[in-house]
C-alpha positions in Angstrom: 7.2 20.1 -21.2 4.9 19.6 -18.2 6.2 17.5 -15.3 4.3 14.3 -14.5 2.7 14.3 -11.1 3.5 11.3 -8.9 0.5 9.0 -8.4 -0.1 8.5 -4.7 -2.4 6.0 -3.0 -3.3 5.6 0.6 -3.1 2.3 2.6 -3.9 1.4 6.1 -1.4 -0.3 8.3 -1.7 -1.9 11.8 1.0 -0.2 14.0 1.5 -3.3 16.1 1.8 -6.0 13.5 2.6 -4.0 10.3 -0.1 -5.7 8.4 -2.2 -3.9 5.8 -5.8 -3.2 6.8 -8.7 -1.3 5.2 -8.4 2.5 5.3 -11.7 2.9 7.0 -10.6 0.7 9.9 -7.3 2.5 10.2 -9.1 5.8 10.5 -11.3 4.4 13.2 -8.5 2.9 15.2 -6.3 6.0 15.5 -4.3 4.7 18.5 -3.2 1.4 16.9 -3.2 2.0 13.2 -1.9 4.5 10.6 -3.0 5.7 7.2 0.2 6.0 4.9 0.4 7.8 1.6 2.6 5.9 -0.8 4.0 7.0 -4.2 3.2 4.6 -7.0 5.3 4.4 -10.1 2.7 2.8 -12.4 3.9 -0.7 -11.9 1.7 -3.5 -10.5 0.0 -2.8 -7.2 1.5 -6.0 -5.6 4.5 -7.9 -6.6 3.7 -11.2 -8.3 6.1 -14.1 -8.2 6.7 -15.4 -11.7 8.8 -18.5 -10.8 8.2 -21.6 -13.0 6.5 -24.5 -11.3 8.4 -27.7 -11.1 6.9 -30.5 -13.3 
């Protein structure tokens, strides 16, 4: 049986604040930003809170 390859995606991150930024901007600002490669496991891209709203 063939092994599944890990799905990876790239994200840009500001090195000073830690906030996500577009990849193009991170490549342009090499001294203050990084492009990270993150393994994805097939779940949602961003966590979504599913708490019930108070009525």
